KOLKOLTI-288036 format. One record per residue (C-alpha): x, y, z. Coordinates in nm, 2 decimals. Layout:
# KOLKOLTI-288036
       px       py       pz
        X        Y        Z
...
This chain:
# KOLKOLTI-288036
       px       py       pz
    -3.31    -1.20     0.26
    -3.03    -1.13     0.50
    -2.96    -0.79     0.34
    -3.33    -0.70     0.36
    -3.33    -0.79     0.73
    -3.03    -0.58     0.81
    -3.16    -0.29     0.60
    -3.49    -0.31     0.78
    -3.32    -0.30     1.12
    -3.12     0.01     1.02
    -3.43     0.17     0.89
    -3.62     0.10     1.21
    -3.34     0.24     1.43
    -3.32     0.55     1.22
    -3.70     0.60     1.24
    -3.70     0.55     1.62
    -3.41     0.79     1.66
    -3.58     1.06     1.45
    -3.90     1.02     1.64
    -3.74     1.05     1.98
    -3.55     1.36     1.87
    -3.87     1.51     1.72
    -4.07     1.45     2.04
    -3.79     1.60     2.25
    -3.75     1.91     2.04
    -4.13     1.96     2.01
    -4.17     1.93     2.38
    -3.89     2.17     2.45
    -4.03     2.42     2.20
    -4.37     2.40     2.36
    -4.23     2.44     2.71
    -4.01     2.74     2.60
    -4.31     2.91     2.43
    -4.53     2.86     2.74
    -4.25     2.98     2.97
    -4.20     3.29     2.75
    -4.58     3.36     2.75
    -4.59     3.32     3.13
    -4.30     3.56     3.18
    -4.46     3.83     2.96
    -4.80     3.76     3.11
    -4.71     3.77     3.48
    -4.43     4.03     3.42
    -4.68     4.26     3.24
    -4.93     4.21     3.52
    -4.68     4.30     3.79
    -4.54     4.58     3.58
    -4.88     4.74     3.55
    -4.92     4.73     3.92
    -4.57     4.89     3.96
    -4.45     4.58     4.15
    -4.19     4.49     3.88
    -3.98     4.71     3.65
    -4.06     4.66     3.28
    -3.69     4.63     3.20
    -3.66     4.34     3.43
    -3.95     4.17     3.25
    -3.77     4.21     2.91
    -3.44     4.09     3.06
    -3.60     3.78     3.19
    -3.76     3.71     2.85
    -3.43     3.75     2.67
    -3.25     3.53     2.92
    -3.52     3.26     2.87
    -3.47     3.28     2.49
    -3.09     3.25     2.52
    -3.15     2.94     2.74
    -3.35     2.77     2.47
    -3.06     2.73     2.22
    -2.84     2.51     2.45
    -3.13     2.31     2.56
    -3.22     2.23     2.20
    -2.86     2.12     2.14
    -2.90     1.86     2.41
    -3.16     1.69     2.19
    -2.88     1.54     1.98
    -2.61     1.53     2.25
    -2.68     1.17     2.35
    -2.67     1.04     1.99
    -2.34     1.23     1.93
    -2.19     1.09     2.25
    -2.29     0.73     2.17
    -2.15     0.77     1.82
    -1.83     0.90     1.96
    -1.80     0.61     2.20
    -1.86     0.36     1.93
    -1.60     0.53     1.71
    -1.35     0.53     2.00
    -1.42     0.16     2.06
    -1.34     0.08     1.69
    -1.02     0.28     1.70
    -0.90     0.11     2.01
    -1.00    -0.23     1.86
    -0.76    -0.15     1.57
    -0.49    -0.03     1.81
    -0.52    -0.34     2.02
    -0.47    -0.58     1.73
    -0.14    -0.76     1.78
     0.10    -0.68     1.49
     0.20    -0.97     1.27
     0.55    -0.83     1.22
     0.74    -0.74     1.53
     1.08    -0.58     1.56
     1.34    -0.78     1.76
     1.44    -0.64     2.10
     1.81    -0.68     2.02
     1.85    -0.66     1.64
     2.16    -0.80     1.47
     2.38    -0.58     1.25
     2.41    -0.65     0.88
     2.76    -0.70     0.73
     2.89    -0.41     0.51
     2.92    -0.45     0.14
     2.71    -0.64    -0.11
     2.45    -0.88     0.03
     2.32    -1.22    -0.05
     1.96    -1.34    -0.02
     1.88    -1.69     0.08
     1.55    -1.88     0.12
     1.60    -2.19     0.33
     1.31    -2.45     0.31
     1.05    -2.17     0.34
     0.69    -2.26     0.40
     0.43    -1.99     0.41
     0.05    -1.94     0.43
    -0.13    -1.61     0.44
    -0.29    -1.53     0.77
    -0.67    -1.56     0.82
    -0.88    -1.25     0.81
    -0.94    -1.25     1.18
    -0.56    -1.21     1.24
    -0.53    -0.89     1.03
    -0.87    -0.72     1.04
    -1.19    -0.67     1.24
    -1.55    -0.75     1.14
    -1.65    -0.40     1.22
    -1.40    -0.27     0.96
    -1.50    -0.52     0.70
    -1.87    -0.44     0.75
    -1.96    -0.81     0.81
    -2.10    -0.98     1.11
    -1.83    -1.25     1.13
    -1.49    -1.25     0.97
    -1.39    -1.53     0.73
    -1.21    -1.79     0.94
    -1.05    -1.96     0.65
    -0.68    -1.93     0.63
    -0.37    -2.13     0.68
    -0.36    -2.27     0.32
     0.00    -2.32     0.24
     0.11    -2.11    -0.05
     0.49    -2.18    -0.06
     0.62    -2.53    -0.01
     0.99    -2.59     0.09
     1.12    -2.30    -0.13
     1.50    -2.29    -0.12
     1.74    -2.08    -0.33
     2.04    -1.85    -0.29
     2.11    -1.52    -0.46
     2.48    -1.46    -0.44
     2.61    -1.10    -0.38
     2.58    -0.88    -0.69
     2.38    -1.14    -0.90
     2.04    -1.12    -1.06
     1.79    -1.40    -0.98
     1.47    -1.41    -1.18
     1.14    -1.56    -1.08
     0.91    -1.67    -1.36
     0.59    -1.87    -1.37
     0.22    -1.85    -1.42
     0.00    -1.60    -1.23
    -0.07    -1.72    -0.88
     0.23    -1.94    -0.87
     0.38    -1.76    -0.56
     0.63    -1.53    -0.72
     0.51    -1.20    -0.56
     0.47    -1.39    -0.23
     0.84    -1.47    -0.24
     0.92    -1.10    -0.31
     0.70    -1.00    -0.01
     0.88    -1.24     0.22
     1.22    -1.11     0.10
     1.12    -0.76     0.22
     0.95    -0.89     0.53
     0.59    -0.79     0.46
     0.51    -1.12     0.62
     0.70    -1.37     0.83
     0.75    -1.73     0.72
     0.57    -2.02     0.88
     0.87    -2.25     0.86
     1.23    -2.22     0.74
     1.41    -1.89     0.71
     1.48    -1.59     0.49
     1.84    -1.46     0.53
     2.02    -1.16     0.41
     2.40    -1.21     0.42
     2.35    -1.50     0.65
     2.13    -1.30     0.90
     1.77    -1.41     0.95
     1.56    -1.12     0.83
     1.35    -1.15     1.16
     1.66    -1.06     1.35
     1.71    -0.73     1.16
     1.57    -0.40     1.27
     1.30    -0.23     1.06
     1.55     0.05     0.98
     1.80    -0.19     0.86
     1.55    -0.36     0.63
     1.44    -0.03     0.49
     1.79     0.08     0.42
     1.89    -0.25     0.27
     1.59    -0.35     0.06
     1.44    -0.15    -0.23
     1.12    -0.25    -0.41
     0.98    -0.14    -0.74
     0.63    -0.27    -0.82
     0.43    -0.25    -1.14
     0.24     0.05    -1.00
     0.49     0.25    -0.81
     0.32     0.49    -0.57
     0.37     0.86    -0.60
     0.22     1.12    -0.37
     0.05     1.44    -0.46
     0.37     1.64    -0.42
     0.64     1.78    -0.63
     0.90     1.56    -0.81
     1.16     1.68    -0.56
     0.94     1.59    -0.26
     0.87     1.24    -0.40
     1.24     1.18    -0.45
     1.34     1.30    -0.11
     1.12     1.04     0.05
     1.41     0.80    -0.01
     1.67     1.03     0.14
     1.54     1.36     0.29
     1.89     1.51     0.32
     1.98     1.46    -0.05
     2.12     1.76    -0.23
     1.98     1.90    -0.55
     2.28     1.78    -0.76
     2.22     1.43    -0.62
     1.86     1.45    -0.73
     1.96     1.55    -1.09
     2.22     1.27    -1.09
     1.96     1.00    -1.01
     1.72     1.15    -1.27
     2.00     1.13    -1.53
     2.06     0.77    -1.44
     1.69     0.69    -1.46
     1.67     0.86    -1.81
     1.42     1.12    -1.68
     1.63     1.44    -1.65
     1.55     1.57    -1.99
     1.18     1.54    -1.92
     1.21     1.72    -1.59
     1.42     2.00    -1.74
     1.15     2.05    -2.00
     0.88     2.11    -1.74
     0.81     2.48    -1.66
     0.86     2.42    -1.29
     1.13     2.16    -1.31
     1.18     1.97    -0.98
     0.89     2.17    -0.83
     0.64     2.02    -1.07
     0.35     1.85    -0.88
     0.29     1.50    -1.02
    -0.07     1.47    -0.90
    -0.23     1.19    -0.70
    -0.05     0.86    -0.77
     0.14     1.05    -1.04
    -0.15     1.08    -1.28
     0.01     1.37    -1.46
     0.29     1.14    -1.58
     0.27     0.85    -1.82
     0.31     0.50    -1.70
     0.68     0.48    -1.81
     0.76     0.82    -1.66
     0.61     0.71    -1.33
     0.81     0.39    -1.33
     1.13     0.58    -1.40
     1.06     0.83    -1.12
     1.02     0.54    -0.88
     1.34     0.39    -1.01
     1.51     0.73    -0.95
     1.39     0.73    -0.60
     1.53     0.38    -0.55
     1.86     0.49    -0.69
     1.86     0.78    -0.44
     1.80     0.53    -0.15
     2.09     0.32    -0.26
     1.96    -0.02    -0.14
     2.19    -0.32    -0.15
     1.91    -0.56    -0.24
     1.66    -0.47    -0.52
     1.33    -0.64    -0.57
     1.14    -0.58    -0.90
     0.78    -0.70    -0.91
     0.66    -0.68    -1.27
     0.83    -0.35    -1.31
     0.76    -0.33    -1.68
     0.41    -0.48    -1.69
     0.13    -0.29    -1.87
     0.38    -0.07    -2.06
     0.40    -0.02    -2.43
     0.72    -0.12    -2.61
     0.87     0.24    -2.61
     0.80     0.29    -2.24
     0.93    -0.05    -2.16
     1.26     0.02    -2.34
     1.31     0.34    -2.14
     1.23     0.17    -1.81
     1.47    -0.11    -1.89
     1.74     0.14    -1.96
     1.68     0.29    -1.62
     1.68    -0.05    -1.46
     2.02    -0.12    -1.59
     2.14     0.16    -1.35
     1.92     0.03    -1.07
     2.05    -0.32    -1.08
     2.42    -0.25    -1.15
     2.64    -0.41    -0.88
     2.34    -0.49    -0.66
     2.18    -0.82    -0.56
     1.85    -0.84    -0.75
     1.54    -1.04    -0.73
     1.33    -0.99    -1.04
     0.97    -1.11    -1.09
     0.87    -1.11    -1.45
     0.61    -1.24    -1.69
     0.80    -1.12    -2.00
     1.08    -1.37    -2.03
     1.27    -1.14    -2.27
     1.36    -0.91    -1.97
     1.54    -1.19    -1.77
     1.73    -1.39    -2.03
     2.06    -1.25    -1.90
     1.98    -1.34    -1.54
     2.25    -1.53    -1.35
     1.98    -1.77    -1.21
     1.62    -1.83    -1.33
     1.38    -1.99    -1.09
     1.06    -2.14    -1.24
     0.78    -2.13    -0.98
     0.48    -2.35    -1.01
     0.22    -2.42    -0.74
     0.43    -2.26    -0.47
     0.74    -2.48    -0.55
     1.06    -2.41    -0.75
     1.03    -2.68    -1.02
     1.33    -2.57    -1.23
     1.63    -2.35    -1.19
     1.93    -2.26    -1.41
     2.03    -2.02    -1.68
     1.82    -1.93    -1.99
     2.00    -2.15    -2.24
     2.02    -2.45    -2.00
     1.65    -2.43    -1.92
     1.55    -2.41    -2.29
     1.77    -2.71    -2.36
     1.60    -2.90    -2.08
     1.27    -2.87    -2.25
     1.07    -2.84    -1.93
     0.83    -2.59    -1.79
     1.05    -2.29    -1.88
     1.08    -2.40    -2.24
     0.70    -2.43    -2.26
     0.65    -2.08    -2.12
     0.91    -1.94    -2.36
     0.76    -2.11    -2.67
     0.41    -2.00    -2.57
     0.51    -1.63    -2.50
     0.73    -1.58    -2.81
     0.53    -1.76    -3.07
     0.53    -1.54    -3.37
     0.20    -1.35    -3.41
     0.21    -1.35    -3.79
     0.34    -1.69    -3.90
     0.25    -1.89    -3.59
     0.61    -2.03    -3.58
     0.80    -2.03    -3.26
     1.08    -1.78    -3.23
     1.43    -1.92    -3.24
     1.61    -1.97    -2.91
     1.77    -1.65    -2.79
     1.55    -1.43    -3.01
     1.28    -1.21    -2.87
     1.00    -1.01    -3.03
     1.04    -0.75    -2.75
     1.31    -0.54    -2.60
     1.62    -0.71    -2.49
     1.67    -0.77    -2.12
     1.91    -0.64    -1.86
     2.13    -0.79    -1.60
     2.30    -0.70    -1.28
     2.63    -0.69    -1.45
     2.52    -0.46    -1.73
     2.75    -0.16    -1.77
């Protein structure tokens, strides 16, 4: 009923607008035709009496015809002006929205060398729709005011410099939210996120971009060449540096086999590459950026076993000697992690190394047994044995 009412109002406004424009154009056409007839009639009369030159009559008629075109354009001018004003109003509404993330006036420097990552009693809830959007953009009359439901509750952990910390848990547990806070996509409601002891809210945006590198399960590539996509990480990189990161990402042989090499256009979102090739290209871009903190959010999800193995080999290079936060559903990929955090309901319910968590027989052990139950015999896989590719660690050679 509500949709029918709104559709009817839109229809009625369209009909009224069309009718007004039709009346205006019809009246203007009639007046123009009558004026042209009057010019030729009176002009011919005076020309026959030698009171007016025939050339003047023709000139007046042509000028009147030329005047008709701009007058007709005025029929839609008001509608176009009103449309433009509404568009400007919506643009300025967006520009006037206060940003949720602001850069500090006097940012603090980050110490050189490897970095640590610390979550200190972090509480977080996603902002309501009215804080991040406008009703006019969402095509609704009123934005949803719901919000403020706490997603993370007193989350605390510390990733030491050069170590790999893994986050595991069911979907919706809050793992990706933790990754988003570590890269400051949002600010915490309470507590603090610190990199090498410095609150991330006290760092400049440039410092965060230079320090934190993120690889998601669907890395974004632009409709540009391989070279252009890589140079997004470091525009001044030389060609030998590009080939070096491609070698380390296990992608150099593929690029060399392409007719245009580095100049090959990958297509919108990299559709000309396979899933594993896209992931390795985003990893190569990360290697070129040389971040000190790497966040992997389901980097091997939705890949077949062969592609996953190639991506994991590339990740060995990406994580080497870097502090890493890895979000994974496949527990085989994080067995060598220095610290595994089990997230459930926005809380860290267990933490420790793989063997210790299995021995504890808690939530992690349940996830492990469920995930690695043998598909043929139905028997659980023995501890430390995986039916998929072996994992990687920050200390891998």
